[in-house]
KOLRO-392182 format. One record per residue (C-alpha): residue number from 1; x, y, z. Coordinates in pm, 1 decimal. Layout:
<atoms>
(atom NUM (X Y Z))
...
</atoms>
This chain:
<atoms>
(atom 1 (3637.0 -5101.5 1658.2))
(atom 2 (3672.0 -5118.5 1244.3))
(atom 3 (3720.7 -4723.8 1170.7))
(atom 4 (3601.4 -4651.2 801.6))
(atom 5 (3414.1 -4337.3 637.5))
(atom 6 (3061.9 -4290.1 623.6))
(atom 7 (2877.6 -4351.1 326.4))
(atom 8 (2939.0 -4090.8 54.5))
(atom 9 (2911.4 -4051.0 -324.0))
(atom 10 (3088.8 -4338.0 -523.2))
(atom 11 (3384.3 -4130.9 -572.1))
(atom 12 (3670.0 -4213.3 -761.5))
(atom 13 (4015.7 -3965.3 -862.8))
(atom 14 (3878.9 -3793.8 -1136.9))
(atom 15 (3559.4 -3759.7 -1043.9))
(atom 16 (3359.8 -3403.6 -1079.9))
(atom 17 (3025.7 -3255.2 -1103.1))
(atom 18 (2980.6 -2922.0 -1297.5))
(atom 19 (2769.7 -2664.8 -1188.8))
(atom 20 (2521.8 -2387.4 -1291.2))
(atom 21 (2497.9 -2093.6 -1123.3))
(atom 22 (2288.7 -1771.5 -1172.6))
(atom 23 (2106.0 -1498.3 -926.9))
(atom 24 (1995.1 -1177.9 -991.6))
(atom 25 (1890.9 -858.5 -732.2))
(atom 26 (1503.4 -751.2 -692.6))
(atom 27 (1557.1 -423.1 -479.3))
(atom 28 (1324.5 -140.2 -374.7))
(atom 29 (1478.5 215.9 -225.9))
(atom 30 (1352.3 528.6 -144.2))
(atom 31 (1504.3 852.6 -1.9))
(atom 32 (1325.0 1144.1 110.4))
(atom 33 (1433.1 1466.8 380.3))
(atom 34 (1230.7 1640.0 647.4))
(atom 35 (1173.5 1898.8 598.0))
(atom 36 (1108.1 1822.5 218.4))
(atom 37 (1050.9 2108.8 61.9))
(atom 38 (1087.2 2497.5 230.4))
(atom 39 (990.6 2848.5 22.7))
(atom 40 (1355.2 2837.2 -102.7))
(atom 41 (1561.1 2488.1 -90.6))
(atom 42 (1411.4 2130.4 -214.9))
(atom 43 (1588.7 1902.2 47.4))
(atom 44 (1471.4 1604.8 -95.3))
(atom 45 (1595.5 1671.3 -439.4))
(atom 46 (1949.1 1868.4 -293.0))
(atom 47 (1967.6 1501.2 -54.2))
(atom 48 (1795.4 1243.4 -315.5))
(atom 49 (1841.1 1365.9 -685.9))
(atom 50 (1816.4 1380.8 -956.2))
(atom 51 (2105.8 1525.9 -1046.4))
(atom 52 (2063.6 1948.8 -1109.1))
(atom 53 (2369.8 2231.1 -1188.7))
(atom 54 (2397.1 2442.6 -840.6))
(atom 55 (2623.6 2655.4 -707.8))
(atom 56 (2684.3 2827.7 -391.4))
(atom 57 (2776.2 3215.3 -307.2))
(atom 58 (2871.3 3263.0 90.4))
(atom 59 (2799.1 3585.2 259.6))
(atom 60 (3052.1 3684.5 518.8))
(atom 61 (3042.3 3962.2 740.0))
(atom 62 (3225.3 4054.2 1097.8))
(atom 63 (2899.9 4175.2 1257.4))
(atom 64 (2973.1 4530.7 1147.7))
(atom 65 (2978.8 4523.3 772.5))
(atom 66 (3156.9 4906.7 749.5))
(atom 67 (3407.4 4798.9 490.7))
(atom 68 (3467.6 4533.5 203.1))
(atom 69 (3722.2 4401.9 429.8))
(atom 70 (3460.6 4309.1 665.8))
(atom 71 (3146.9 4259.7 451.8))
(atom 72 (3171.1 4030.9 90.2))
(atom 73 (3026.0 3755.3 -71.7))
(atom 74 (3278.2 3457.8 -214.8))
(atom 75 (3273.5 3325.2 -448.2))
(atom 76 (3008.3 3580.9 -665.5))
(atom 77 (3081.9 3466.8 -1032.2))
(atom 78 (3289.1 3752.4 -1116.5))
(atom 79 (3470.1 3579.2 -1366.6))
(atom 80 (3331.8 3286.1 -1525.9))
(atom 81 (2967.5 3222.4 -1648.5))
(atom 82 (2708.8 2937.8 -1505.1))
(atom 83 (2516.4 2772.8 -1822.5))
(atom 84 (2110.9 2793.8 -1799.0))
(atom 85 (1924.9 2556.8 -1577.1))
(atom 86 (2184.6 2628.4 -1285.3))
(atom 87 (2028.6 2700.9 -928.0))
(atom 88 (2180.2 2924.4 -724.9))
(atom 89 (2202.9 2957.6 -359.3))
(atom 90 (2287.4 3266.5 -114.3))
(atom 91 (2374.2 3139.4 193.9))
(atom 92 (2424.5 3387.3 472.5))
(atom 93 (2711.4 3302.4 750.8))
(atom 94 (2721.4 3689.9 890.5))
(atom 95 (2582.0 3769.5 1185.4))
(atom 96 (2407.9 4055.8 1068.7))
(atom 97 (2068.4 4027.3 849.2))
(atom 98 (2167.0 4068.8 398.6))
(atom 99 (1953.2 4069.8 151.7))
(atom 100 (1950.4 3953.6 -241.3))
(atom 101 (1825.8 4244.6 -485.4))
(atom 102 (1863.9 4282.0 -815.1))
(atom 103 (2044.1 4613.2 -953.1))
(atom 104 (1826.5 4861.0 -1159.5))
(atom 105 (2051.9 4875.3 -1420.9))
(atom 106 (1981.1 4531.9 -1534.5))
(atom 107 (1883.6 4453.9 -1820.5))
(atom 108 (1489.0 4454.7 -1889.7))
(atom 109 (1338.6 4087.8 -1877.4))
(atom 110 (1583.1 3916.5 -1671.7))
(atom 111 (1459.2 3743.3 -1400.0))
(atom 112 (1416.3 3922.1 -1043.9))
(atom 113 (1653.7 3873.7 -710.6))
(atom 114 (1431.4 4002.9 -430.4))
(atom 115 (1498.6 3800.8 -144.1))
(atom 116 (1344.3 3849.3 231.7))
(atom 117 (1602.6 3988.6 487.7))
(atom 118 (1796.5 3649.6 548.4))
(atom 119 (1958.1 3602.7 925.6))
(atom 120 (2217.4 3392.6 1035.6))
(atom 121 (2212.9 3074.6 848.2))
(atom 122 (1976.4 3220.3 627.1))
(atom 123 (1959.5 3118.6 229.5))
(atom 124 (1787.7 3245.7 -105.8))
(atom 125 (1772.8 3032.1 -433.5))
(atom 126 (1710.5 3106.6 -753.0))
(atom 127 (1749.1 2880.5 -1026.9))
(atom 128 (1834.5 3113.9 -1342.5))
(atom 129 (1624.6 3008.3 -1684.3))
(atom 130 (1694.4 3391.9 -1886.1))
(atom 131 (2028.3 3421.1 -1971.5))
(atom 132 (2222.5 3765.6 -1935.0))
(atom 133 (2458.0 3949.3 -1672.5))
(atom 134 (2290.8 3962.1 -1319.5))
(atom 135 (2400.3 4264.8 -1105.0))
(atom 136 (2291.1 4245.0 -728.1))
(atom 137 (2351.9 4399.1 -408.5))
(atom 138 (2241.2 4358.7 -47.4))
(atom 139 (1998.4 4702.8 34.4))
(atom 140 (2114.6 4703.6 408.4))
(atom 141 (2461.4 4697.8 360.8))
(atom 142 (2515.4 4846.5 -51.4))
(atom 143 (2845.9 4836.3 -22.2))
(atom 144 (2774.9 4488.4 -55.1))
(atom 145 (2731.6 4405.7 -425.6))
(atom 146 (2803.4 4087.4 -677.5))
(atom 147 (2786.5 3995.2 -1055.4))
(atom 148 (2722.0 3685.8 -1184.3))
(atom 149 (2661.4 3567.3 -1571.3))
(atom 150 (2397.4 3309.6 -1731.5))
(atom 151 (2500.4 3160.1 -2059.5))
(atom 152 (2308.2 3056.8 -2327.4))
(atom 153 (2451.5 2736.7 -2330.2))
(atom 154 (2323.8 2473.6 -2162.8))
(atom 155 (2360.9 2301.9 -1867.0))
(atom 156 (2582.2 1973.5 -1869.7))
(atom 157 (2406.0 1631.7 -1913.6))
(atom 158 (2263.1 1458.2 -1627.6))
(atom 159 (2527.5 1170.4 -1494.0))
(atom 160 (2392.5 849.5 -1551.7))
(atom 161 (2401.3 739.8 -1157.3))
(atom 162 (2080.6 953.5 -1121.6))
(atom 163 (1883.7 848.0 -1416.1))
(atom 164 (1990.9 510.6 -1520.1))
(atom 165 (1896.4 199.1 -1297.4))
(atom 166 (2061.8 -114.8 -1469.8))
(atom 167 (1891.3 -509.0 -1348.8))
(atom 168 (2227.1 -657.4 -1226.0))
(atom 169 (2262.6 -1052.5 -1239.1))
(atom 170 (2488.4 -1319.1 -1276.8))
(atom 171 (2498.7 -1621.3 -1490.2))
(atom 172 (2851.4 -1896.4 -1468.0))
(atom 173 (2965.6 -2205.6 -1333.4))
(atom 174 (3018.5 -2360.8 -1072.3))
(atom 175 (3230.7 -2698.8 -1042.8))
(atom 176 (3458.5 -2938.5 -850.1))
(atom 177 (3698.8 -3209.0 -975.9))
(atom 178 (3806.2 -3485.0 -675.4))
(atom 179 (4250.0 -3403.0 -741.7))
(atom 180 (4295.9 -3662.6 -433.0))
(atom 181 (4163.9 -3938.6 -233.5))
(atom 182 (4187.0 -4179.4 -9.7))
(atom 183 (3981.3 -4409.8 263.2))
(atom 184 (3943.5 -4051.9 489.6))
(atom 185 (3968.0 -3738.8 298.7))
(atom 186 (3876.2 -3602.7 -71.6))
(atom 187 (4085.2 -3322.2 -226.3))
(atom 188 (3876.8 -3104.0 -415.6))
(atom 189 (3978.0 -2865.7 -665.5))
(atom 190 (3679.2 -2605.3 -715.2))
(atom 191 (3661.5 -2400.6 -985.7))
(atom 192 (3397.6 -2128.3 -1064.2))
(atom 193 (3392.8 -1842.6 -1428.3))
(atom 194 (3059.7 -1633.5 -1358.6))
(atom 195 (2993.9 -1269.1 -1569.1))
(atom 196 (2783.5 -996.7 -1354.7))
(atom 197 (2503.6 -839.9 -1602.6))
(atom 198 (2361.3 -528.4 -1592.0))
(atom 199 (2065.3 -472.2 -1848.9))
(atom 200 (1797.5 -216.1 -1876.4))
(atom 201 (1553.1 -307.3 -2146.6))
(atom 202 (1729.4 -399.3 -2460.7))
(atom 203 (2093.6 -272.2 -2333.7))
(atom 204 (2331.0 -475.5 -2154.8))
(atom 205 (2661.5 -504.5 -2083.1))
(atom 206 (2893.1 -678.6 -1882.3))
(atom 207 (3094.7 -485.1 -1563.8))
(atom 208 (3307.4 -753.1 -1477.8))
(atom 209 (3371.8 -1120.7 -1539.2))
(atom 210 (3557.3 -1331.8 -1260.4))
(atom 211 (3741.7 -1689.9 -1233.6))
(atom 212 (3905.5 -1888.9 -961.0))
(atom 213 (3984.8 -2198.1 -847.5))
(atom 214 (4128.1 -2302.2 -471.9))
(atom 215 (4167.9 -2665.0 -352.3))
(atom 216 (3954.6 -2781.2 -48.3))
(atom 217 (3985.5 -3112.5 133.0))
(atom 218 (3695.5 -3278.5 283.4))
(atom 219 (3674.1 -3513.2 600.3))
(atom 220 (3487.0 -3825.8 449.7))
(atom 221 (3328.0 -3905.4 728.7))
(atom 222 (3225.6 -3630.7 901.3))
(atom 223 (3214.1 -3378.2 569.9))
(atom 224 (3420.1 -3103.0 732.8))
(atom 225 (3616.2 -2912.0 463.6))
(atom 226 (3947.6 -2679.0 471.9))
(atom 227 (3922.9 -2339.9 434.4))
(atom 228 (3834.1 -2154.7 118.1))
(atom 229 (3497.3 -2268.7 112.1))
(atom 230 (3252.6 -2229.0 -216.3))
(atom 231 (3005.1 -2054.8 -4.8))
(atom 232 (3290.9 -1783.8 20.4))
(atom 233 (3309.2 -1748.6 -389.7))
(atom 234 (2949.2 -1769.0 -393.9))
(atom 235 (2905.1 -1465.1 -119.6))
(atom 236 (3179.8 -1312.3 -248.4))
(atom 237 (3055.5 -1263.3 -579.4))
(atom 238 (2703.4 -1198.8 -461.5))
(atom 239 (2835.2 -887.8 -272.8))
(atom 240 (3024.4 -755.6 -626.8))
(atom 241 (2683.7 -780.8 -739.2))
(atom 242 (2574.7 -515.1 -482.5))
(atom 243 (2927.6 -319.8 -531.4))
(atom 244 (2720.3 -221.8 -915.8))
(atom 245 (2410.5 -186.4 -749.0))
(atom 246 (2311.8 201.7 -800.4))
(atom 247 (2189.4 309.6 -479.3))
(atom 248 (2306.4 40.1 -220.6))
(atom 249 (2442.0 196.4 76.7))
(atom 250 (2617.7 -99.9 209.6))
(atom 251 (2473.6 -155.3 518.0))
(atom 252 (2365.3 -510.1 660.0))
(atom 253 (2513.9 -743.0 407.7))
(atom 254 (2916.8 -685.1 401.8))
(atom 255 (2895.8 -729.2 817.3))
(atom 256 (2720.5 -1019.4 843.0))
(atom 257 (2870.8 -1192.3 539.4))
(atom 258 (3270.7 -1120.7 659.6))
(atom 259 (3139.3 -1257.1 1033.5))
(atom 260 (2992.5 -1611.0 859.8))
(atom 261 (3350.3 -1634.8 641.1))
(atom 262 (3553.2 -1531.0 918.0))
(atom 263 (3382.7 -1743.3 1127.5))
(atom 264 (3630.7 -1991.5 1378.4))
(atom 265 (3380.2 -2262.4 1315.8))
(atom 266 (3361.7 -2594.2 1173.8))
(atom 267 (3216.4 -2573.1 854.1))
(atom 268 (3022.6 -2848.5 697.6))
(atom 269 (3036.5 -2916.6 295.7))
(atom 270 (2685.3 -2847.6 66.5))
(atom 271 (2859.2 -3064.2 -205.1))
(atom 272 (2712.8 -3404.4 -72.6))
(atom 273 (2537.5 -3543.8 254.1))
(atom 274 (2640.0 -3900.0 444.6))
(atom 275 (2364.8 -4065.8 380.5))
(atom 276 (2145.6 -4253.6 398.2))
(atom 277 (1860.0 -3961.6 530.9))
(atom 278 (1503.2 -3970.4 650.2))
(atom 279 (1275.2 -3692.0 692.8))
(atom 280 (1310.8 -3474.7 1020.6))
(atom 281 (1690.2 -3587.2 1045.9))
(atom 282 (1905.8 -3289.2 1168.6))
(atom 283 (2201.0 -3234.0 875.0))
(atom 284 (2551.0 -3047.9 968.9))
(atom 285 (2565.6 -2733.5 661.8))
(atom 286 (2829.9 -2509.5 667.2))
(atom 287 (2858.3 -2374.4 1049.0))
(atom 288 (2508.5 -2503.7 1149.8))
(atom 289 (2247.7 -2785.4 1119.2))
(atom 290 (1998.4 -2809.8 859.2))
(atom 291 (1710.8 -3007.6 836.4))
(atom 292 (1548.5 -3315.4 626.0))
(atom 293 (1233.8 -3072.9 577.6))
(atom 294 (1055.5 -3348.6 301.5))
(atom 295 (1163.3 -3473.7 -47.3))
(atom 296 (1080.5 -3408.4 -395.0))
(atom 297 (1195.9 -3518.9 -748.7))
(atom 298 (1406.8 -3264.9 -950.2))
(atom 299 (1471.7 -3292.7 -1322.0))
(atom 300 (1817.5 -3299.7 -1447.8))
(atom 301 (1722.6 -3323.6 -1777.8))
(atom 302 (1490.0 -3508.9 -2053.7))
(atom 303 (1400.2 -3842.7 -1873.2))
(atom 304 (1652.8 -3800.7 -1560.5))
(atom 305 (1373.3 -3729.0 -1268.0))
(atom 306 (1582.5 -3821.6 -961.0))
(atom 307 (1440.6 -3880.0 -625.8))
(atom 308 (1575.5 -3567.1 -400.3))
(atom 309 (1562.8 -3528.8 -22.8))
(atom 310 (1509.4 -3157.6 95.6))
(atom 311 (1781.5 -3013.0 327.0))
(atom 312 (1645.8 -2634.1 500.4))
(atom 313 (1818.4 -2373.3 705.0))
(atom 314 (1818.5 -1993.6 765.0))
(atom 315 (2051.5 -1742.3 870.1))
(atom 316 (1950.6 -1452.4 1021.9))
(atom 317 (2099.5 -1136.7 1169.4))
(atom 318 (1989.7 -767.7 1285.8))
(atom 319 (2208.6 -472.9 1362.2))
(atom 320 (2115.4 -73.5 1532.1))
(atom 321 (2364.8 167.7 1582.7))
(atom 322 (2350.6 564.5 1645.6))
(atom 323 (2598.9 828.1 1557.8))
(atom 324 (2683.5 1036.6 1799.6))
(atom 325 (2638.5 1400.6 1707.7))
(atom 326 (2970.1 1529.3 1596.2))
(atom 327 (3028.2 1647.2 1267.1))
(atom 328 (2610.0 1682.4 1201.2))
(atom 329 (2319.8 1651.1 1409.3))
(atom 330 (2386.4 1249.9 1473.8))
(atom 331 (2198.7 980.1 1305.4))
(atom 332 (2066.5 610.0 1296.7))
(atom 333 (2076.5 342.4 1099.4))
(atom 334 (1918.6 61.1 1098.1))
(atom 335 (1987.7 -320.6 859.5))
(atom 336 (1876.6 -678.6 868.0))
(atom 337 (2021.5 -929.4 680.8))
(atom 338 (1820.0 -1337.4 636.3))
(atom 339 (1982.5 -1600.6 434.2))
(atom 340 (1759.3 -1902.9 318.8))
(atom 341 (1864.5 -2209.5 227.3))
(atom 342 (1772.3 -2487.9 30.8))
(atom 343 (1916.4 -2818.8 -87.2))
(atom 344 (1799.2 -3107.6 -293.0))
(atom 345 (2044.2 -3443.1 -233.4))
(atom 346 (2021.7 -3741.6 -433.3))
(atom 347 (1835.0 -4054.0 -238.6))
(atom 348 (2041.9 -4301.4 -340.3))
(atom 349 (2413.5 -4126.4 -389.0))
(atom 350 (2364.8 -3792.8 -150.8))
(atom 351 (2556.8 -3582.8 -398.4))
(atom 352 (2336.0 -3189.6 -463.3))
(atom 353 (2108.8 -3190.9 -752.3))
(atom 354 (2032.2 -2853.5 -697.5))
(atom 355 (2006.5 -2540.6 -413.9))
(atom 356 (1840.5 -2215.6 -348.0))
(atom 357 (1973.9 -1958.7 -176.8))
(atom 358 (1735.2 -1630.2 -94.8))
(atom 359 (1973.0 -1348.5 46.1))
(atom 360 (1730.4 -1088.9 188.6))
(atom 361 (1907.5 -729.1 306.2))
(atom 362 (1648.1 -429.0 441.6))
(atom 363 (1833.1 -89.6 535.6))
(atom 364 (1729.4 202.3 697.9))
(atom 365 (1911.4 490.8 732.3))
(atom 366 (1856.4 824.7 861.1))
(atom 367 (2036.9 1106.5 939.5))
(atom 368 (2018.6 1440.6 1125.6))
(atom 369 (2156.1 1810.0 1015.2))
(atom 370 (2181.8 2112.2 1211.7))
(atom 371 (2177.0 2452.9 1025.3))
(atom 372 (2491.8 2551.4 878.8))
(atom 373 (2560.4 2159.1 901.1))
(atom 374 (2643.1 2069.0 465.2))
(atom 375 (2424.2 1828.4 328.0))
(atom 376 (2566.1 1629.3 11.2))
(atom 377 (2358.2 1485.4 -223.8))
(atom 378 (2392.2 1423.1 -607.8))
(atom 379 (2428.8 1806.9 -674.6))
(atom 380 (2705.8 1828.5 -487.6))
(atom 381 (2758.0 1973.9 -76.6))
(atom 382 (2539.7 2251.6 40.1))
(atom 383 (2427.6 2435.9 398.8))
(atom 384 (2108.8 2381.1 530.3))
(atom 385 (1888.7 2635.9 661.7))
(atom 386 (1679.6 2440.9 845.5))
(atom 387 (1716.4 2111.6 1107.3))
(atom 388 (1707.9 1828.3 819.3))
(atom 389 (1676.9 1473.8 861.4))
(atom 390 (1779.1 1283.9 543.8))
(atom 391 (1590.0 922.7 505.1))
(atom 392 (1757.3 627.7 278.0))
(atom 393 (1551.8 302.6 265.1))
(atom 394 (1661.2 -28.5 72.0))
(atom 395 (1506.6 -339.5 82.1))
(atom 396 (1683.7 -593.3 -148.1))
(atom 397 (1610.5 -942.3 -257.2))
(atom 398 (1928.1 -1190.4 -413.3))
(atom 399 (1788.4 -1532.3 -513.9))
(atom 400 (2108.4 -1756.8 -556.2))
(atom 401 (2007.8 -2078.4 -755.1))
(atom 402 (2252.7 -2376.9 -855.3))
(atom 403 (2170.7 -2630.8 -1065.9))
(atom 404 (2405.2 -2925.7 -1169.1))
(atom 405 (2447.3 -2928.0 -1533.9))
(atom 406 (2698.1 -3326.0 -1564.0))
(atom 407 (2846.4 -3571.1 -1375.3))
(atom 408 (3090.1 -3888.3 -1399.8))
(atom 409 (2986.5 -3990.0 -1086.2))
(atom 410 (2739.3 -4344.8 -1030.6))
(atom 411 (2417.7 -4172.9 -989.0))
(atom 412 (2310.8 -4550.8 -878.0))
(atom 413 (2453.3 -4584.7 -557.6))
(atom 414 (2683.7 -4448.8 -255.9))
(atom 415 (3012.5 -4550.1 -162.3))
(atom 416 (2971.2 -4851.2 57.4))
(atom 417 (3062.5 -4814.3 440.2))
(atom 418 (3417.5 -4892.1 488.8))
(atom 419 (3574.5 -4829.0 118.5))
(atom 420 (3776.4 -4618.2 -43.0))
(atom 421 (3762.2 -4389.5 -294.7))
(atom 422 (3708.3 -4655.5 -641.0))
(atom 423 (3445.1 -4852.4 -432.3))
(atom 424 (3689.8 -5176.9 -336.2))
(atom 425 (3765.8 -5298.6 -29.5))
(atom 426 (4013.3 -5122.7 157.7))
(atom 427 (4392.8 -5301.5 201.6))
(atom 428 (4536.5 -5412.4 438.1))
(atom 429 (4839.1 -5249.2 653.5))
(atom 430 (5102.5 -5188.7 411.9))
(atom 431 (4914.1 -5043.7 135.8))
(atom 432 (4983.5 -4666.7 235.7))
(atom 433 (4590.5 -4593.7 178.4))
(atom 434 (4434.1 -4815.4 454.6))
(atom 435 (4322.2 -4700.6 762.9))
(atom 436 (4162.2 -5018.9 851.9))
(atom 437 (4355.3 -5259.0 1143.3))
(atom 438 (4581.0 -5546.5 1063.4))
(atom 439 (4469.8 -5925.7 1090.5))
(atom 440 (4695.2 -5932.7 1363.2))
(atom 441 (4497.2 -5631.0 1533.9))
(atom 442 (4171.9 -5770.4 1518.5))
(atom 443 (4270.7 -6103.8 1677.5))
(atom 444 (4382.7 -5863.6 1959.8))
(atom 445 (4067.6 -5680.8 1919.0))
(atom 446 (3892.4 -6019.3 1973.8))
(atom 447 (4052.6 -6139.9 2231.2))
(atom 448 (3934.3 -5799.5 2389.7))
(atom 449 (3591.5 -5921.0 2322.3))
(atom 450 (3571.4 -6219.7 2446.6))
(atom 451 (3758.7 -6117.7 2858.9))
(atom 452 (3508.5 -5807.1 2820.3))
(atom 453 (3257.1 -6063.8 2772.6))
(atom 454 (3334.9 -6245.9 3097.8))
(atom 455 (3334.4 -5924.1 3265.7))
(atom 456 (2976.6 -5843.3 3145.0))
(atom 457 (2871.3 -6202.3 3277.7))
(atom 458 (3036.6 -6159.3 3588.9))
(atom 459 (2897.1 -5834.8 3660.3))
(atom 460 (2535.3 -5970.8 3543.0))
(atom 461 (2544.1 -6243.8 3792.8))
(atom 462 (2648.2 -6010.1 4058.0))
(atom 463 (2337.9 -5776.6 3924.9))
(atom 464 (2081.1 -6050.9 3967.8))
(atom 465 (2225.4 -6171.7 4336.1))
(atom 466 (2170.2 -5781.2 4456.4))
(atom 467 (1837.1 -5783.5 4294.1))
(atom 468 (1726.0 -6074.3 4563.8))
(atom 469 (1792.9 -5767.1 4811.6))
(atom 470 (1474.9 -5618.4 4677.6))
(atom 471 (1742.2 -5291.2 4557.5))
(atom 472 (1584.3 -5005.8 4305.3))
(atom 473 (1697.2 -5103.2 3968.4))
(atom 474 (1819.0 -4856.7 3776.7))
(atom 475 (1645.0 -4774.5 3477.3))
(atom 476 (1810.8 -4705.8 3077.8))
(atom 477 (1855.0 -4289.5 3045.6))
(atom 478 (1672.9 -4099.2 2762.8))
(atom 479 (1886.4 -4084.5 2481.2))
(atom 480 (2008.4 -3767.0 2399.4))
(atom 481 (1794.3 -3508.5 2162.1))
(atom 482 (1903.2 -3441.6 1848.8))
(atom 483 (2101.3 -3144.7 1789.8))
(atom 484 (1830.0 -2827.4 1668.8))
(atom 485 (1695.4 -2880.6 1333.7))
(atom 486 (1698.3 -2565.7 1220.7))
(atom 487 (2039.8 -2267.3 1323.0))
(atom 488 (2239.3 -2073.6 1158.3))
(atom 489 (2433.3 -2206.5 868.1))
</atoms>
């Protein structure tokens, strides 16, 4: 009948544990289009890159093309120049056939313009590598004329995003300090300071540094923690890493992350467990069950090896969506998310010694385009002349490690059951911190126990008398099975 906290690390106000936090992104990506290339357009380059300077000339008509008011180019680049290396696309939005043909007055040595007749939504592309003044006209409708000037100016430099793929990692610390303590609740101040690092070869830079702290209460008997979990901080930082990673399309991870962090379930701290543990024992971690899968020795420094229990758990989710053909031909996306968690807890004190989490994300996205739809890529948005499907695929793995670096906790023993934070036996009533009953209450409980013993004895005598009649004796029910060993965490 005596209520007391379960065994936890031997805590005091001011107890702290400091951990080193590190992570990195390992990823593979691919992008392609079907059809990849036609006689006029490289759809894979248009959709996936690399960047190439491009311009669009649209051809319009009202079905007759009998005057400049019913048949025209937009834009035809009369008044400004385009640099060398620019690809110009002529796209027929009209309903009659058109051609793009060099004027006979052009200077010799210029690149020829000689398209086949372009039907509705047909296109013709030329990449200009020779500077000069290019005049052209429509042989089927000679009143339709255009002009463009290709300068000797080199094209603008290729944007960094299409050629620079840095390695994204983070390094920092995650720490907690006990700032409040009684027999039932510990209040921790949890702080972190991490830097996201982007590196390529010998060069590196830090696009973001994050520092923060929050107070968190933990029920010492159940390990249920208040909102603002350390998991939220870690996964939020990992999300920021994805945001800085080129080519990440944002499918899979954010939805699962927001679901995990907005879960209304009780969350159980991973800073410590209530031991002692045993092999195969289920342990509540975060929002579900994990299980003790074995033991190992954890090295915390020279001459400091600790025996630890291994606790493991897995969270996974997959998602498939289909977009209807509203603006484009429609598409689909498939994504999956997996979080593998592993914790090492000190066998003597139940303190977390180290932890590793592997966040795995796979996303596959496809988008269809009908003739006339605009396809956007690194070079800009341009209409397509064919039925095109663009596919993006990404597989990313983010290993996150947490390693104990320093603590002032006594690593020789855990808090005795029925004690408060300073390791002493809980005081009696009137102390202001005790949750144990007073001496008078103990006498009352003892009296109830004596009466209960008399009742049990009477029942036993009645059962013995009934047994003589040959009535079947009720068999004890099996104990309830333990919770699942591995579920969502």
